[in-house]
N, C-alpha and C positions, 0 to 999 in steps of 0.2 A: 745178572752183569748188571754194572755201573756205567752210566750213560758212558763214559770214557772210556770199556771196554768196546764200546759199542760202534764206537764214532773210530774207533782204532781198527777194528775187523770192518766193517764199513771200507775204508782208505784200504789196503790190502786184500788181498783172494779171499775170501768168502762162501761159505755155502750158503745160500739162501736162506732155504727153507731153517736151519738152525739160526740165520742169526735173525729172522722172523719174530720166532718162537722166543729168542730172549728180548727180541723191541717187544713182543706183545704182556711180554711177564712185565716188564721195565715199565710199558704205560698204565701196567692195571695201578702200581703209586703213585704212576707220573703222568698221570691223563693230557697234562697240558707243556709236557715238554719240548717246546718246537725244532729243537733241530733233530729230538730222536723221530718226530712225526713227520719232518721233513724224507730223513734216514729210509723210513718205511716207504714214503710215497715215493722213491728215487729205485730204490728195490723192487717193488709193485713194477716200475716203470718199467725196469729194466725188462721184467719177466715177462710183460706186453698185462700185466693185469689194470688196466689203465681204469678199469671200475673201482679198483682197491685201491691203487695210487691216486683217485677221483677224493676219492673219503677222506685220505687223508692231509691230503690237503684243503677239505672241507673244515678241518677241523683246525686246521692252522689258523686259517681264514673267521672261524668262530672266535678262537682265542684272540685274535688282533685283523680285523681287516684292515689292515695299513701293513700287511706286510707283503713289499711287492712280488721277494721271489715265486711265489703263492701263486700269487697271480699272474705273474707271468708261465710258469709250467704250467697251471691250468689252463692260459690262452693257446700252447703249443697243444696240448691233448686235443681241448677241440678243435684247433686247424684241422691236425690230423687224423679229427675224426667226421671232419666235414662240416662241421657247425662253430660257420661264421659268425655270424651273429653272439653267440656266446665268444667266441673264439677273441674278439674284438674287445666284449664285453670284459674284460678282464685281461687283455693286453692294456686296454686305456688305463685300468684302474693300476696296475703296473706302473705305470708313466708318470700316475699324477703323484707316486709315493719318493 
């Protein structure tokens, strides 16, 4: 599936497992597509797979450490996990951009 198809499925009702398979297949060829990495992170977050969401956000940050939304989302995840110092670090970085 192309990125436009993945984005449209994400915006409508979707089967998480099917969408994640399509995302993973797409990322094999386009591993730095930040939009798709962000969608993968949000799907994992929605499904409660926080560790996988963090991996996706880290991939975004590895490609560009100036991406405010990834820092902000990671800050929220760490806050919910009770990791205040990590949360504060990412929220602070999000505010810098």
